[in-house]
N, C-alpha and C positions, 0 to 999 in steps of 0.2 A: 282494417279488420271490422267485421260487423260487431254491433253492440251486443254485449253479453245478455242484454234483456230482450233482444229480438227473438222471435220464434226461430228456432235453429235446430238442425239435426245435431245430436251429440252422442258421445260414447261414454260408457261407464267403466271405470277401472276399480277393481277391488284389490286392495293391498293388505295381505295378511301378515302382520308382524308377530313379534314374540308376545306382546301384551294386549294387542288390539287389532282391529281391522279398520281400515280407512276406505271410504268410498269417495271417488273423485269423478265429477262429471265435467267433460271437456268438449267444447264444440270442435268442428272439423278444421277450424282455423287456429286452434291452440288456445282459445280463451277458456280459462278455468272458471266454470260457471257456479259450481257449488261443491262443497265437500263436507263430510261429517265422519267422525270416528266413534267407535264403540268398543269399550274395554271388555275383555273376556271375563265373565263372572267368576270363573275359577282361576284366572290368571295362569301363571306357571305353577304347575303342581310339583313342587320340589321338596316339600316337608312331609306331608301326610296324605295318604290315599283317601279320596272322597268316599264317604259311606262307612268304611271300616276304621278310619283314623289310624291305619297302619303307618308306622314310621318308615319313611323311604330311605334307602341307602344314599350316601352323599352324592354319588354320581348320577342319580336319577333326575330326569326332567321330563314331566309328562304334561299332557293337556287334555281337556274335555271336549269331545267332538261336537256336542250340542252348542258349545260356546261359539264355534265357527259359524254355524247357521244363524243362531239367534242374534249375534253381534252384526253379522252381515245384513240381516233384515233391517235392524235398527239404523245402521249406517246408510244404507241405500235410501230408506225413508227420509233420513235427515238431509242427505245430499240433494234429493229431489226438492225438498222443501226450501233448502238454501238457494238452489238454482232457480226456483220458481218455474219449474218445468213440469209438464205432465209426462207420465211414463212412456207414452207413445212417441215421444221425441228422441228416445234412446234407440240408436240403431244397432248397437252391439255391446257385448259385455266381455271384458278381459279380466283375468285373474292372475295375480302373482302371489306366491306363498313361500314362507320360510322352508328351507330344505337343507338337509334331509329330515323333515318331519314326516313320520310314517306311522301306519297303523295296520293291525289285522282286522279283517271284516268277514262277515258272512257273504254268501253268494248274492244276496239281495241288497248288499251294501250296508247292512247294519253293523256298526262297530262292535267288536267282541265285548268291549267294556260295558255296553248297554244291554248285554245278555245277563239276566239275573244270576245265572249259574257262574258267570265269570267276572262279575263286577268287582268282586273282592280280590281278584288276582292282578297284581300290579303289571305283569307282563302282557295283560290283555288291553292295556291302555295305550293311546298314541304316544309315541316317543318324540319329544320335541327335538329340534335340530341339535341342541346343546347337550342332549343326553349322552353321558360318557360311560355307560355301564358295560360297553362291549370291548374293553381293552384286550383281554385275552383272545377274544374271537378275531379282533382286527389283526393281532400278531399272527395268528394261524393263517388267516386269509392271505396276508402278505408273504409269510414264509413258504406256503405251498405255491403261490404264484411265482415267487422268485426261483424256487427249486425247479419248477416246470418251465421256467422262462416264458411265461404267458405274455403274449403280444400286447394285451390290453394295458399292461403296466406302463408302457411307454407313453400312453395318452395321459397318464396321471403322475408324471414325474417320478415313476418308479415306486410309488407308495399309495396304497388305498387308505383313505382316511377313516378315523375312528367314528366320525359322525354320519357315515354313509349307510346306504340301504342294506346291503348284505351282512355287514357286521351286526346290525340290529336284529335282523332275522335270526342269525346264528345264535345270538345271545338268548333269544327266546327259546329256540330249539334246545339249547343246552341247559337252561335253567328252569324252563316250564314247558316240557315236551307236550303236555296235554293242551296247552294253549296253541302251540304250533299245529298240533293235530286238528284242533277245532277251527283253524283258520282256513277259509276258502279262498280268500283274496288278500295278498299283501300288496299295499300300494302307498304311494306318497299322499300326504294330506291334501296337497293341491289337486291331485287327480281325483281324490275322493270327493272333494267339494264340487269340482266341475261335474263329476258323475251325478251328484245330487241335483245339480242345476239342470242337466239334460235328460236324466233318467236312462232307462234301457237295461238290458241284461249285462251280466258281468263280462261275457265274452266280447261285448262291444264297448266296454268302458274306455274312454279316451285317456291314454297315458301320454304325458308330455315327453317329447324327445329331449327337451332341455333337462328336465329332472332325471330322466333315465340315463342320459349321456354323461351328466356331470356327477351324479350321485349313485347311479345304478350300474355302472361299468358296462353300459350298452353302447353300441355304435351301429350306424346305418349299414356298414359293410359286414360286421361280424355278429351283430346281435348281442345278447347277454353272454356272460361267461359260459363255457361249454359244460355239458353234463359231466364229462370226465373230470374236469377241474373241480366242480362243486362236490362231486362224490369223494374226491381226494381230500377236500376240506372236512366233510362229514358225510358219510354214506347216505344219511337220511335227507341231506340237502340236494341230492342228485337231481331230483325231478321237481324242484321248487318252481322253476320257470314254467314248465309245461303244466303243472298241476295247480299251482297257487298264485300265478301271475298272469291271469287272462287279460285280454284287452287288445286295443289297436294303438300303435305308436303314431302320434300326431304332432306336427311342429307348432310352436306358438304362432298365433295369428291365423291358423286354419280354423274354419268353422266346424265344431264337433257336434252340433245339434242346437235345438231351440229350448228356451227356458220352459220348464214344466209348469203346468197351471197352478199347482199349490204354491210354489215359491213365487211365481209371478204375482199371484194375489197378495201374498204377504209383503212383497217388496214394492208393489204398486207399479209393476211393469207389465207390458203385454205378454201373454203366453206366446211362445215361439220366438222370442227375441234371440238373435244369433249369439252363440257363446263360443269364445276362443278356447283352444287348448291352453292349459296353464303354463306358467313360466316361473322360474325361481325368482324370488323377490328382488334380489340384487341385480340379476340379469335384466330384469325389466327396466332398470335404471339406465341402460344403454340407449334404447330408443327414447326413454324419458328425458334424456338431456340433449337429444338431437344429434347423437353421435352415429351417423350413418356411414362414416368412412373408416378405413383402417388406421391403426396407429394411435388411437385415442384411448388412454387409460382412464376408464370411468371408475371413480372411487365412490362406492355407495357406502356412506359412513353412518352407522347407527350403533346398536348394541354391540355388534361385531362389524367388521368391514369386509366387503368383497370388492375385488378390483377386476374389471372385465376389459378385454381388449380384443377387437377384431383385427385379423391379419390375413394377408393374402398367402402367407407361408405357414406350413406346418413344420415346426421345429421342436424336437424333444427338449424339454427344459426340466432339470431336476427339481422336484418339489412342487411343481405346478399342480393346482387342484384339478385341472381338467383341460383337455384340448378336444373340442367337439366340432366337427364340420357342420355348418349351419346351426350351431348350438344357440346362437344369440340372434343373428340376422342372416338371411340367406345369402350365399355367395362367399362367405368368409369362414375361416377357422376361428372359433371363439375360444379365447384363453380365459381361464379363471384362476385368480390367486386370492388370498384372503388372510385376515387376521382375526383370531378367535375372540379377542377381548379388546374392545375399544371404548365405546360409550359406557358399557357396564363396568369396565375397569376404572374409568374416571368417576363414575357414580360410587364405586366401592371406596375410592379415596375420599370422596366427599363424606360418605357415611362414617368411614373410619376416623376421620378427623372431626366429626361432630358438627358439620355445617348443615344448615337447613336448605341452602341452595348454592348455586355456583357463583353467585355475584362476587362475594368477598374473596373466594378462592381464585377466581379469574383475575381480579384486580391485583391480588398479591403476586400471582404468577407472572403477570405482565410487567411488573416492576423488576423482575429478576433478569439477569443476562443469560445468554445461551450457556447451557451446562448447569443451570440451577445451583450455582455456587457450590459445585462439588457433589451434588446428589445425582446419582445415576440409577437408571431403572432398566430391568429386563421385563418386558410387558407380557410374559407368558402366564397370565393369571387364569387363563382357561386353556392352557396348552398352546402349542404353536401350529398354525396351519402352514402357510407357505413361508419358508421353503422346507421346513423339517417334517411337517405332517406327523406330529407326535403330540397327542392329547395329554400325555403324562408329564410333559415338561412343566416346570413351575417357574414363577417369576420371582423377582427380588428387587430390593432397593439397597444401594450401597453408598458409602460416603457420608452417612448421617452423623451429625453431632448434635449436641444440646442447643446449638444456636440455630438450627434449622426449624422451619415451621411448616404448616400445612401447605402453603403456597409452593414450597420447594418440592414436596412430594408430587403435587399436581403438575407442576411444570415438567418435572422429570418423567412422569407418566406420559405426558403429551409428546415430549421429545422422543421417548422410546418408541411410541407409535409411529412417529415420522421416520425414525431410523429403520423400522421394520419395512415401511414402504420403500425407502431408498434401497434396501437390500433386495427387495423383490424386483425393482426396476433394473438394478445392476444385473441381476440374474437373467432377466429377459433379454437385455441388450447383449450380454456376453454370449448368449446362445442364438443370436441372429434374429431376434424378434424386435422390430422397430417400435420404439415408444416415442411419440413426437409431441403429444399434448397431454395435459392433465385436466380432467374435469371432475369436480367434487359435487356430490349430490347427497340427499338425505337430510335428516334433521340437524346433525352436528355442524356441517359447514355454515348453516344459516344462524345457528344459535351460538357458535363459538368461533368468532373471527380470529382469535388468538391462535387457535389450533391450525387454521388454514395458513396463517402467516408462518408458523413454525414449519409446517409441511413445505411451503414454498422455499423457505430459507434452507432447510436440510437438503431438499432436492436441487436447489440452485436454479430452479425453473419456475415460470409462472403457473399458478393454479387458478383455473376458471371455476367460478361457482354459478351453476345454472340457476336462473331465477325461480324455477319451480321448487318449492319446498317439499314437493311430493314426487320426486323423480320416478320411483318405481310405480306409484299409482298412475302417473301420467303415461308411463310406458305400457302399463296394463290396459289403459283406455285406448291407446294407439292400436294394440292388438285386438281389442274389441271392435275398433273401426275396420280393421282388416278382415275380421271374421264376418262383418256385415256385407262385404263384397260390394255389389252394385248399389246398395243402399247408401254407402259412404262415398263410393266413386273413385277410390284410389286405385291406381294401376299397379303400384308396387309398394313394398314396405318402405323403400327409401322416400318415395313421394309422401307417404303418410307421416313419416318421421319429420321430414322437412316442413310439412304444413302444420303439424300439431305441436312440434317441440323445437322448431328452429328459430327461436326468438333471440338471436345473437345480441341485439342492441340492449337487452336487459341483463346480459351476463356480466357478473362482477369479476374482474381480473385482478388477482393478488400477485404483485411482483415480489421477487425475492430481494431481501436486503443484502447487498454484497458483503458488508462487514460481517453480518451474522452467518452468511454462508461460509465464509472463510473460517470463522470460529467453530462451526459445526463439523468441519472436515476431520480433525483429530478425534472429536467426540464420537463421531460415527464409527471411526475405525476402532475406538475403544469398545463401543457397543458390540461390534463384530467379534472382537477378540474374546470378550466375556461370553457372548453367545456360543462361540466355539467351545469354550471351557465348560460351560454348563451342559452342553448337549453331547459332550464326548463320551 
């Protein structure tokens, strides 16, 4: 490979997470040249509304849209400096974003919360993916769909999720109708950000087929849910697609325009730099770990976890979060499953037990045998995604005595997370979807080797840890290279993935411990029985 310091064409990936955005610059041979991250000034808005100091309900999770722009500018500047590159060496820009994070906007792209008349209205603010205020609306969306036997349900395992696009729109309509009326454009935050990068009228804004397919109930064959269905949910929702969801549907990796001069100047990039359509952050992890073939379960593990799998077959699977044709990579049916609390659940245990960091907790947990000496956990601390798709479910610890310590709680939480993945894998295989390899990506697999070992032991199969600590950001950069077209020179998505993320020699392979795998078999069955009891 060429030296990272040589003049080189490179792509930029912007990875928007829950707390910050990361910019990663990668050359076309896969060398990571520079990275930088920038935290959002307002972080997660979960306590009080900026400006008014209004106390927010417990299920609310909002963000500030100016944070996305300001933090992206800082991160890009920092990544260019770290890479020692000039902006004109960047051939394309890719964007991944947490989803479904969405917002209401004016026709010119101004978020409603930046309108002085609506800044004090909590429903005018962007709803973060983990916003859980739409429980009643989600129930109604599902009840009406099931009563009408809507065909789109099959693509989502029979259940529309609490965190998705239409439940959040309906929540605003029913709780703040004036905000709904003032909205010209409902859109995903990833699409909003890309729209800001490339400019243009609302009718031409680029909407990601990935975000629309997995979180917006859209398909290439059927489009969005029908007017009749939406009217049955709420008469005023009938025309939301035609009246408040303008734009063009664009697959990730397609060029949707060039970088506008204002942001080009702020970021230090040339005006007109090609920009890709957005992709969901976890889904970007699939190309980011070099998984260009079917049968590879890519586990993007962070605050929550998403598991993506490309398959040649489309098979209905109960509780799957989405099956979208060409949703991740062209030519495959992309399956998504997930867990709603992973890294944030572990951090909750850390804070609950009064630890400043994970070092002592991890050392204590590593000394314990499988089963955490009788302490068991159901890890639904932010509800359950796959396979139950119920944000109202709650978690628990059982088996506690006064002899147990913080390490027992932590190990039990990690084991519960692994049992949840095992359940998902069993479900996929039982319904005819092959799962042949496991690849872990994201911050957790690199920072927590014990967790990866527990996953391998519970699954009874090897888990590969891709060398990039920024799988989604690398995936976004690959999409940026694809958007660049001839400037990058890749003839296909598979060629770009192999060139920029296929560094197998650096992959760490974690083998299962046969003794531990045997010990985990009855413990996993115990988890399943308790999960059935709690969800009945």
